[in-house]
C-alpha positions in Angstrom: -32.3 -43.5 -24.3 -30.8 -44.6 -21.0 -32.6 -47.4 -19.2 -32.0 -48.1 -15.5 -32.8 -51.5 -14.2 -33.5 -52.9 -10.7 -34.3 -56.4 -9.5 -32.9 -59.7 -8.4 -30.8 -60.5 -11.5 -27.4 -62.1 -11.0 -24.2 -60.1 -11.5 -23.3 -61.7 -14.8 -26.9 -60.8 -16.0 -26.2 -57.2 -15.2 -23.1 -57.2 -17.4 -25.2 -58.7 -20.2 -27.8 -55.9 -19.7 -25.1 -53.2 -19.9 -23.6 -54.6 -23.0 -27.0 -54.9 -24.6 -27.9 -51.3 -23.8 -24.7 -50.1 -25.3 -25.1 -52.2 -28.5 -28.9 -52.3 -29.0 -30.1 -49.1 -27.3 -33.7 -50.0 -26.3 -33.6 -53.7 -27.2 -32.6 -56.0 -24.3 -32.6 -59.7 -23.8 -32.2 -60.8 -20.1 -32.7 -63.7 -17.8 -35.5 -63.6 -15.3 -35.0 -66.1 -12.5 -37.9 -67.9 -10.8 -39.7 -66.0 -8.0 -38.0 -62.8 -9.3 -39.0 -59.4 -10.6 -37.0 -57.1 -12.9 -37.9 -53.4 -13.3 -36.6 -50.7 -15.7 -36.9 -47.0 -15.5 -36.9 -44.2 -18.2 -37.1 -40.5 -18.0 -39.6 -39.3 -20.6 -41.0 -35.8 -21.3 -44.6 -35.1 -21.8 -46.3 -35.8 -25.1 -43.8 -38.4 -26.3 -45.1 -41.5 -28.1 -43.7 -44.7 -26.7 -44.0 -48.4 -27.6 -43.2 -51.4 -25.3 -43.0 -54.8 -27.0 -41.9 -57.9 -25.3 -41.7 -61.7 -25.8 -40.7 -64.6 -23.6 -38.1 -66.7 -25.5 -37.5 -69.7 -23.2 -38.7 -71.1 -19.9 -41.8 -72.8 -18.6 -45.0 -72.0 -20.5 -43.2 -69.0 -22.1 -45.2 -66.5 -20.1 -44.5 -63.5 -17.8 -46.3 -60.7 -15.9 -45.8 -57.2 -17.3 -46.8 -53.9 -15.7 -46.1 -50.3 -16.8 -46.5 -47.4 -14.4 -46.4 -43.6 -14.9 -44.5 -41.0 -12.7 -47.5 -40.7 -10.4 -47.7 -44.5 -9.9 -50.8 -44.9 -12.1 -50.9 -48.3 -13.9 -50.9 -47.7 -17.7 -50.6 -51.3 -18.7 -50.8 -54.6 -16.9 -51.0 -58.1 -18.2 -50.6 -61.4 -16.4 -48.9 -64.5 -17.9 -48.5 -63.2 -21.4 -46.2 -64.8 -23.9 -45.8 -61.7 -26.0 -47.5 -58.3 -26.4 -47.1 -54.8 -27.7 -48.4 -51.6 -26.1 -48.3 -48.0 -27.5 -49.0 -44.9 -25.4 -48.3 -41.2 -25.3 -46.9 -39.8 -22.1 -49.2 -37.4 -20.2 -46.6 -35.8 -18.0 -42.8 -35.5 -17.4 -41.2 -37.9 -15.1 -39.8 -41.4 -14.6 -41.8 -44.2 -16.2 -41.4 -47.7 -14.8 -42.1 -51.1 -16.4 -41.5 -54.4 -14.7 -41.4 -58.1 -15.7 -42.3 -60.6 -13.0 -41.8 -64.3 -12.8 -42.9 -64.5 -9.1 -45.6 -67.0 -10.0 -43.0 -69.6 -11.1 -41.3 -71.6 -8.4 -38.4 -73.3 -10.4 -38.5 -72.1 -14.0 -36.1 -69.4 -15.3 -37.3 -67.2 -18.3 -35.4 -65.5 -21.0 -37.3 -62.3 -21.9 -36.8 -59.9 -24.8 -38.2 -56.4 -24.9 -38.0 -53.4 -27.2 -38.8 -50.0 -25.7 -39.1 -47.2 -28.2 -39.3 -43.6 -27.1 -40.3 -40.9 -29.5 -40.3 -40.8 -33.3 -37.4 -41.4 -35.5 -35.7 -38.2 -36.7 -36.3 -37.2 -40.3 -33.9 -38.7 -42.8 -33.3 -35.3 -44.4 -33.2 -32.0 -42.3 -35.6 -30.5 -44.8 -38.0 -33.4 -44.9 -40.8 -31.6 -43.1 -40.6 -28.6 -45.4 -43.6 -27.3 -47.3 -42.3 -28.1 -50.7 -42.3 -31.6 -52.1 -39.3 -33.9 -51.9 -37.3 -34.6 -55.0 -37.5 -38.0 -56.6 -34.1 -39.0 -55.2 -35.1 -37.9 -51.6 -38.5 -39.8 -51.9 -36.6 -42.9 -53.0 -34.2 -42.7 -50.1 -37.1 -42.3 -47.7 -38.9 -45.3 -49.1 -35.7 -47.4 -48.9 -35.1 -46.3 -45.4 -38.6 -47.3 -44.3 -38.3 -50.6 -46.1 -35.0 -51.4 -44.3 -36.6 -50.5 -41.0 -39.3 -53.0 -41.7 -36.7 -55.6 -42.7 -34.9 -55.1 -39.4 -38.1 -55.6 -37.5 -39.0 -58.8 -39.4 -35.5 -60.1 -38.8 -35.7 -59.5 -35.1 -39.1 -61.3 -34.9 -37.8 -64.2 -36.9 -34.7 -64.5 -34.7 -37.0 -64.6 -31.6 -39.2 -67.2 -33.2 -36.2 -69.3 -34.2 -34.8 -69.1 -30.6 -38.2 -70.0 -29.1 -38.6 -72.9 -31.6 -35.1 -74.2 -30.9 -35.9 -74.1 -27.1 -39.1 -76.0 -27.6 -37.3 -78.6 -29.8 -34.5 -79.0 -27.2 -37.1 -79.4 -24.4 -39.1 -82.0 -26.4 -35.9 -83.8 -27.2 -34.9 -83.9 -23.5 -38.4 -85.3 -22.6 -38.2 -87.9 -25.3 -34.8 -89.0 -24.1 -36.0 -89.3 -20.5 -39.1 -91.2 -21.6 -36.9 -93.6 -23.6 -34.6 -94.2 -20.7 -37.6 -94.8 -18.4 -39.1 -97.3 -20.9 -35.7 -99.1 -21.2 -35.4 -99.4 -17.4 -39.0 -100.6 -17.1 -38.4 -103.2 -19.8 -35.3 -104.4 -18.1 -37.0 -104.7 -14.8 -39.9 -106.6 -16.3 -37.6 -109.0 -18.2 -35.6 -109.8 -15.1 -38.8 -110.3 -13.1 -40.1 -112.7 -15.7 -36.9 -114.7 -15.6 -37.0 -115.1 -11.8 -40.8 -115.8 -12.0 -40.3 -118.6 -14.5 -37.3 -120.0 -12.5 -39.6 -120.2 -9.4 -41.9 -122.6 -11.2 -39.1 -125.0 -12.1 -37.7 -124.8 -8.6 -41.0 -125.8 -7.1 -41.4 -128.7 -9.4 -37.9 -130.0 -8.7 -38.6 -129.8 -4.9 -41.9 -131.7 -5.3 -40.3 -134.5 -7.3 -37.6 -134.9 -4.7 -40.1 -135.4 -1.9 -42.1 -138.0 -3.9 -39.0 -140.0 -4.7 -38.0 -140.2 -1.1 
């Protein structure tokens, strides 16, 4: 599968996308700047089963707008401010399908978005897997192991995404706690200095009054 992208990503982000495409095929993780929109295109033949799955890893409230359009411009899928979702469909015609991720509602927060776009079914493990006769015990075991390993890969991907999202939340919370602690320290210092000067003002007034009475 060859994805083509367009949008307002930075040059270094484009390099990341190209490497990801070469290494992970349909799995891409990219940065979506604030007030930006990133679209991807794929040529798909009619009758192909496709699945689009995405998740926002970091940034803001971990949400993004997603829209999928067919070759005729018809909207097949549209969700606003979603953290993650999955959509499966079967193409009704040949042509270029377009799906876009938008962060235009955010004014200052960048997002890191992961998506997995699967086109078509996996090829059979054995060339004769779809034959009329039953598979041998060895072939059946290989097919079962193959399916189990695919499930393991999917679970590992989801766990990595959750770990990255959890780490981002923890770092964000740590930053907020640090800023709050610094603010409290500054307020405490200002209040302490203010109290010292306030108390000194009482003694200064008393000394001035005593001096005038003595004279």
